N, C-alpha and C positions, 0 to 999 in steps of 0.2 A: 565323411562316411566311414573312413578307417577308424576314427575315434569312436564313433557309435558302435561299430562292430566289436571293438575291443571292450567297451563298457558292457555290452550284452553278455560277454563271457565272464563277467565279474562273479566272484564267489559270494552269493547273497548271504550264505550262512555266516561268514566272517563279518560281513557288514552289519547284519542284524545283531550279532553277539556284541560287537563293538558298541553299537548304539545302546544296547541294554546296559553295558558296563558304564558307559559315560552317563547315562541317565541315573544309574544307581549312585555313581560318584557325585553327581550334582545334588541329589537328595541328601547324601551323607554329609557333604560340605555344608549344606544349608542347616542340617540338624546340629552340626558341630559348631557353627558360628551364630546361630539364632540367639539374640539377646546379648551378644558381646559387641565389642568395638569393631569386629570384623563382619558384622551382620551385613549380608548382601554380597559376600565374596563369591557365592555360587553364580551370580550373574556374570562375573568376570570369567569364570570357568566356561560358561555357556558361550561367551563371546570368543574366547580362545578356540573352542571347538569349531565354531562356525568359520573362523578365519583359517584354521589349520586344515580344514577340508580341502582348501585349494592346493597346498603343497602335496597333500596326500593323493589327491586326484592326479596331479602332474606326475608324481612318482609312479603311480599305478599304470599309467599309459606309456611311460618312457621305457623303452626296451631295456630290461635289466642286464642283458648281455653287455651293453656298453658300460654299465656301472661296475660290472665284475671284470672288465677288461683293464686296459692301461689307465683309464680314468680313475680307477680305484687308488692308484698311487698318488695322484694329485689331490684327491679328496682327503686321503690319509695325511698327507703332508700339511694340508691346510688345517686339519684337526689338531695335529701336533703343534703347529704354529700357534693356534688359539690357546692350547694348554700352556705353552711356554710364555705367552703373553700374560695369561692369568697368574702365572708364578711370579711375574715381575710387577704387574700393574693391576692385579685382580682386586675386586671389591671384597673387603673383609667383612664377613657376617658371622657373629658368634665365634670369633677366633679363627675362622677358616676362610682362606682366599679361594673361593670357588666360582665367583661370578664376574661377568663383564658387563659394564654399563654402557649402553648405546643410547644416548639421550635419556628418555624416561623408561627405557626397556632394559631389563636385566636378563641375561641369558647365562646358562650353566654349560660351558663348552664340553664338559665331560659327557653330557647326554648325547649330542650328535656324534661325538667321537666313537661311541659304542658302534654306531652304524657304519662309520667309515672303516673301523677296524674289522668288522665282520665282512665288509665288501672286499677288502684287500686279502683277508685270510681265505675267503672263498676263491679268489683269483689264484692264490698260491697253491691251495689244495687241488684245484681243478687241473693244474698242470700235471699232476701225478696220474690223472685219468683212472682213479680207483685202485691203483696198485698200492701195496703196502708202503706206508710212509717210512722213509729212511731218516736216520737220526740227524746227520750233518746236513744233507741236501734239503730236507723237508721240515723236520721238527724244529731245528734251530732257527731258520728264517721265520717260521710262523710264530715261534715262541718270542722272537725279538719284536715282531709286530705287536704282540700283546704286552710285552714287558715295558716298552717305551711309555705308552700312556699310563700304565700302572704306576711307574715310578713318579711321573708328574702328579698323578692324582693322590698318591700317598703323601706327597710333599704339601698338599693343600691345607690340612690333611683331610682325606675322605676315604676311610677304610671301607665303608659300605660299597661305594661305587667301584673301588678297586677290586673287591671280591666279585662283583658282577662280571668283570672282565675275566677273572679266573674261571668262573662258571661257564662263560661262553667259550673260552679256550678249550676246556675239557670236552664240552659238548660237540664242538666242531671237529676236534681230533678224533673223537669216537666215530663220527660219521665219515671222517676222512680215511678210515681204515688204518688206524694206528695198530702197531703190533701189540698183542696182549701183554707181552713182557714189559714194554715201555709204559703202558697204562698202569700195570700193577706196581711198577717201580715208582711212578708218580704218586699213586694213591698211598703206597707205603711211606714215601717221603713225607706226604702231608700228614699221615697218621703219626709218624715219629715227631713231627713238629708240634702237633697238638698235644701228644703225650708228654713231650718235653715241657711245654707250657704248664700243663696240669701238674706234673711232678715238681717243677720249680715253685708253683703256687703253694703247694702244701709242704714242700721240703725246705725251700729257701725263698720265702716271700720277698725279702729285702733285695736279693739278687735279681729276681724277676722285675721288681719295681725299677731297678737301674737300667734294665734292658729295654723295656717298653715305655710308652708315654703314660703319664698319669691318668688321662681319661680312658685309655685302653685298659689299664689296671683296674680302674673303677668299674668298667663294664664286665670284666671277668669276675670280679668279686661279687657284683650284683647278680650275675648268672649262677655262680657256684654256691654262694652263700648270701642270699637276699636278706636274711634276717640279721646278718652280722653288722650292718651299718644302715639303719633306716634312712639316714639323710642321703645316701647314695642310691638306694634301691627304691625310692618312693615312686619314680616313673614306672618301673616295672610292676610294683605292687598296685599302684592306682589303675594301671591298664588291666591287670587281672581282675581287680574289683569291678571295674566298669563292665568288662565282658561278662563276668559272672552274674552281675546284677540284672543283665538282660534276660537270664533264664531261657524259657522256651520261646516266648513271643516278643520279648523286648519290653523296654521301659518307655512308655509313651510321653513322659514328661519332657518338655523342651527346656530343661535346665542347662545353663552354660557348661561347657566342657573344660573349664579352666583348670580342673584337677589333673588333667593329662596334657602335657605340653605338646604343641603342634598337632592338636587333635584334628585339624583340617588337612594336614599333609601326611607326614610320616606315621602318625598314630591314628589314622583314620579308621583302621580296623577295630580299634577300641570303641569308636562311635557306632560302627555297624553292629558289633556285638551287644552293646548296651541298648541301643535304640530298637534293634530288630531281632535280638535274641539269637538263639541257636538256629531257628528256621531261616532268619535273614542271612546269617553267616553261611549256612549250608547252601542257600540259593546262590549266593555270591561265588562260593567255591565251585558249584555246578556250572555256572557261566564260564568260569575260567577253564574248567575241565573240558567243556564242549569246545571252547576256542582252541585249546592246545590239541585236542583230538582232531579237529578239522585241519589244523596246521600240519600235524603229523600225516594226515591223510593226503595232503597235497605233496608232501615229501615223497610218499610212496608212489604217487601218481606221476611225479616228475621224472622224465627220462634223461634230463641233462644234469650232470653232476654239479655244475656251478649253481644251478637253481636249488638243488637239494642242500648244498652246503650253506647257501644264503638263508634259506628258511630254517635250517637247523640252528644257525647262529641266532636268529630272531626268536625262535622258540626257547632256546637255552636262556636267553636274556630275560624273557618274560617269566619263565618257570622259576628261575633263580630268585628274581625279585619278589615274586608272589610268595615263595616258600619262606624266604628270610624275613620279609615284612610281617607276615602273619605269625611265623614261628617265634619272632622276638617278643611278640605280645602275649604268647601263651606259654612261654618258658622253654621252647625247643632250642633256641639259639640266643646268644648274647644280643643286647640292644645295639643297634647300629643305624646309621642314617640311610635308609633305602625307602623309596616311595612305593606305594601299592599301585600297579599299573591301571590307569584309567579311573581310579577311585580317588587317590590323593590329589589335592590341589597343587598345581604347578604347571606353568606354561612350557618350560623346557622339556620336562618329562612327558607331558601330554603330546607335544609335537613329535618327540622321538618315537613314542609308542605308536602314534598314528602313521608316521612315515614307515615304521617297521612293518605294520600290517599292509600298508600300501605296496611295499616291496614283495610281500607274500602274495598279494593279489596279482602283482605284476608277473610273477613266475607262473601263476595259474593261467593268466590271460595269454601269455606268449608261448605256451606249449604248442609246438608244431608250426609256429609262425615266426618269421625273422624280420618282420616290419616294426 
């Protein structure tokens, strides 16, 4: 009876929006793989979704206060252990060791570690009870919680996922009542770092090439000067062409998407833009906007700081990934490996995003209840 009472309180709006996004992702993956050797991949995505509903449901009804308590330390330690194991024994795919093979199943540990990091950060921020964050006692511990997984993930290397952690970090600090001077200092430091890279790129290209990795240099060049080297910028150019060819209503032809690499995963937005045009892309963005709007609404309704911090972390994670994935295909940010939530094909990312929404629903359900 307690379980049924909890499920009656579930936020139906979030569930409906998630179902709409998953359905849109299934159709997009089908259109991206139709007529290719990956034809039928969307069935795998549907199977993943059906199986992942179980852990999402379990997370939804499990009292989040336990997860943001001392249990957060154990989950975080487990996550760091997985990242360390990947560093030594990880499956190498396309030159990056990001995966663990468990029988026939491959998982990307950096995905669940996002959630474990958010849980521990919410626990640490909650200790301050809404007071202004202190530098040594509060900011440094929270910063260390994020810095450890970032270092491991950068070594894989996976800059895109590492940047997601940075986005979550700043989002949670803002909700955690960080002093404006601290935030401005951090933003200023980030601006100086970006400005330094830009200055070195134009003033001393050879020095910059010695500082950063070759693939990072290639992505900066593609972003700043796409016409300078067609062999390096073809991914970016093809994505723009695909999105532009969709025009208003989209291109109805089921031609293979071989011109854009990983069209079924990281580059899925190019498929949406091409096949469904501006209207399809606008509808997708509207679904995301409504989802984020509802998540922010729950933050405002929540009277417990731990719950607010938890949802803030999940919201920052989704917003950052949506912005970067779409932005890198329309020229707003450099290309990097970040999936589009609920749309890109991928079991680890889908499970992480579904559990993230499960935690948001959890906070909503348990307001005023301690069972």
